[in-house]
C-alpha positions as CSV (number, residue, x, y, z in Angstrom):
1,E,29.5,19.5,-4.7
2,V,26.9,17.0,-5.7
3,F,26.8,13.4,-5.6
4,Y,23.5,10.9,-5.5
5,D,22.2,8.1,-3.6
6,D,20.0,5.5,-4.3
7,G,16.7,7.7,-4.4
8,P,14.3,8.0,-7.1
9,A,16.4,9.5,-10.2
10,E,17.3,12.7,-11.1
11,G,19.0,12.3,-14.5
12,G,19.3,9.4,-14.7
13,F,21.6,9.0,-11.6
14,G,19.6,8.8,-8.6
15,R,18.8,11.9,-5.7
16,A,21.2,14.2,-6.3
17,I,22.1,15.7,-3.0
18,E,24.3,18.8,-2.7
19,G,27.0,20.1,0.0
20,Y,28.3,23.2,0.8
21,V,31.2,24.1,2.8
22,V,30.2,27.4,5.5
23,P,32.7,29.1,7.4
24,I,32.2,29.0,11.2
25,N,33.5,31.2,13.4
26,C,33.9,30.2,17.1
27,E,34.6,31.8,20.5
28,N,37.5,31.8,22.4
29,S,36.2,29.1,24.5
30,G,35.2,26.9,21.9
31,A,31.5,27.0,23.5
32,K,29.9,28.6,20.7
33,C,30.3,28.0,17.0
34,V,28.0,30.1,14.3
35,P,28.1,30.2,10.8
36,S,30.1,33.4,9.2
37,T,27.7,35.6,7.3
38,V,23.6,36.1,7.5
39,A,23.3,34.4,4.3
40,E,25.2,31.1,5.8
41,K,23.2,31.3,8.9
42,Q,19.7,31.3,7.0
43,W,20.7,28.2,5.2
44,T,22.4,26.2,8.2
45,S,18.6,27.2,10.2
46,E,17.1,25.4,7.5
47,L,18.4,21.9,7.3
48,V,16.7,18.9,8.6
49,E,17.0,17.8,12.2
50,G,15.4,14.9,12.6
51,G,12.3,12.9,11.4
52,V,10.0,9.7,11.9
53,L,11.5,6.1,11.6
54,E,9.0,4.1,10.3
55,V,9.2,-0.1,11.2
56,H,8.2,-2.7,8.6
57,S,7.5,-5.9,9.3
58,D,8.8,-8.5,7.0
59,G,9.4,-6.7,4.2
60,K,5.9,-5.6,4.6
61,K,4.9,-2.0,2.7
62,E,3.0,-0.8,5.1
63,S,4.3,0.5,8.6
64,S,3.6,-1.5,12.0
65,Q,5.2,1.5,13.7
66,S,6.6,4.8,13.5
67,F,9.2,6.7,15.8
68,E,10.8,10.3,16.1
69,Y,14.8,10.3,15.1
70,L,17.1,13.2,15.6
71,M,20.2,13.1,13.4
72,A,23.9,13.3,14.4
73,H,26.0,16.7,14.4
74,F,28.5,13.8,11.6
75,G,27.5,12.0,9.1
76,S,25.5,12.2,5.7
77,K,21.6,12.7,4.8
78,V,19.1,10.3,5.4
79,P,18.2,7.6,2.9
80,H,15.5,9.0,0.6
81,Q,11.8,7.9,2.4
82,D,11.2,5.4,-0.8
83,V,13.9,3.3,-0.3
84,A,13.7,0.6,2.7
85,K,16.8,-0.9,4.4
86,S,17.1,-4.4,6.4
87,L,17.6,-4.0,10.0
88,V,20.3,-6.1,11.3
89,M,21.7,-6.1,14.8
90,S,25.6,-5.6,15.2
91,K,27.9,-8.4,15.7
92,P,29.6,-7.1,18.6
93,A,26.7,-5.4,20.0
94,E,28.4,-2.3,20.7
95,A,30.0,-1.9,17.8
96,C,33.5,-0.7,18.8
97,E,35.4,-3.6,16.8
98,P,35.3,-4.8,13.6
99,L,31.3,-6.3,12.4
100,E,30.2,-9.1,10.7
101,K,27.5,-6.7,9.0
102,D,25.5,-3.8,11.0
103,V,23.1,-1.1,10.7
104,K,22.2,-0.6,14.7
105,G,24.8,-0.5,17.4
106,N,24.3,-0.5,21.2
107,R,26.1,2.5,23.3
108,G,28.9,1.3,24.6
109,S,32.9,1.9,25.7
110,C,33.7,3.8,22.4
111,S,32.6,7.3,20.7
112,F,30.0,7.2,18.7
113,V,32.2,8.5,15.5
114,Q,34.3,5.0,16.2
115,K,30.6,2.8,16.2
116,A,29.8,4.7,12.6
117,E,33.4,4.0,11.3
118,Q,32.9,0.3,12.2
119,I,29.9,0.1,10.9
120,Q,30.4,1.8,7.4
121,N,33.5,-0.3,7.1
122,A,31.4,-3.5,7.8
123,G,29.1,-2.3,4.1
124,G,26.2,-1.2,6.6
125,V,24.2,1.9,5.1
126,A,23.2,3.9,8.0
127,M,23.8,3.7,12.1
128,I,20.8,3.9,14.5
129,V,21.6,3.9,18.2
130,S,19.5,4.3,21.3
131,S,19.2,7.4,23.6
132,L,19.8,6.4,27.2
133,H,17.2,9.3,28.4
134,S,13.8,9.5,28.0
135,H,14.7,12.5,25.2
136,L,16.6,12.1,22.0
137,L,19.6,14.6,21.6
138,R,22.1,15.6,18.3
139,M,25.4,13.3,19.2
140,G,28.3,15.3,18.2
141,V,32.1,14.4,18.0
142,E,34.7,17.0,19.1
143,P,37.3,18.4,17.2
144,R,34.6,18.2,14.6
145,W,36.9,17.0,12.1
146,K,36.8,13.3,13.7
147,G,33.4,13.1,11.7
148,L,34.9,13.9,8.2
149,N,35.1,10.5,7.1
150,T,31.8,9.4,8.3
151,A,29.5,8.7,5.6
152,I,26.6,7.2,6.2
153,P,23.6,8.5,8.3
154,V,23.6,8.5,12.3
155,V,20.6,8.7,14.2
156,C,19.5,8.9,18.0
157,V,16.1,7.1,18.9
158,S,14.4,6.5,21.9
159,K,15.2,3.4,24.1
160,Q,11.2,2.2,23.4
161,A,12.2,2.8,19.5
162,Y,15.0,0.8,19.6
163,S,14.0,-2.5,21.8
164,A,11.3,-2.4,18.7
165,L,13.8,-2.2,15.9
166,V,15.9,-4.7,17.8
167,G,13.1,-7.2,17.8
168,E,12.2,-6.6,14.1
169,S,15.7,-7.3,12.9
170,Y,15.2,-11.1,14.0
171,G,12.1,-10.8,11.9
172,G,12.9,-9.5,8.6
173,G,11.9,-6.1,9.5
174,S,13.4,-3.2,7.3
175,V,13.0,0.7,8.1
176,T,12.6,3.8,6.0
177,F,13.7,7.5,7.1
178,H,10.9,10.1,6.6
179,E,12.2,13.4,6.9
180,N,10.4,16.2,8.9
181,R,11.6,20.0,9.8
182,Q,9.1,19.9,13.0
183,V,11.5,17.2,14.5
184,N,14.6,19.1,15.9
185,G,16.9,18.9,18.5
186,T,15.3,22.7,20.0
187,V,11.8,20.7,20.7
188,W,13.4,17.6,22.2
189,E,16.0,20.3,24.0
190,E,12.8,21.8,25.6
191,L,10.8,18.9,26.5
192,E,13.9,17.4,28.6
193,K,13.6,21.1,30.2
194,L,10.1,20.3,31.1
195,K,10.3,16.6,31.9
196,N,12.9,17.9,34.4
197,G,10.3,20.7,35.6
198,E,11.6,23.6,33.9
199,G,10.4,25.8,32.2
200,W,6.9,25.7,33.5
201,P,4.9,28.9,34.2
202,R,4.6,30.0,38.0
């Protein structure tokens, strides 16, 4: 399936984004699910899991700050890096109820996918959530089908990054997303282990 977003035009429509349905085989416990064929395993291994979020103060083209982000296991591709999106704080902040407008939401008493649905319904183009930890994580949803209606990107940033985004949202700031394969869940998992004293040479 192919659809077009508001990135640079390709054939007069915008950036073309292709999607593939990949059959998944799961263990009886459901703990581990992997693609069925070698080709599908290779394709999924090349997916972009994160990147760098650049913050632009008061509509300026040059970025004032940059932070890493990780994408959730549900939702769509982030906007093209040439397309800046305005920062707006959600009201209510936890995004568990219908919103006025939103691109950011606090963690709270409802699931990430419920927050994403509220943000999407309010016309938001992305959801940026703060990690409660020093490390980033890829948010998920169980069962997976509950995330199928999420048509906006959902990303996780650090507490430091989120604080900066909140401040910029009150001053007319915007953000751009820059995909980078070097920013991924595996690297952040290793960093978390090192922080917890695991994996150091003895």
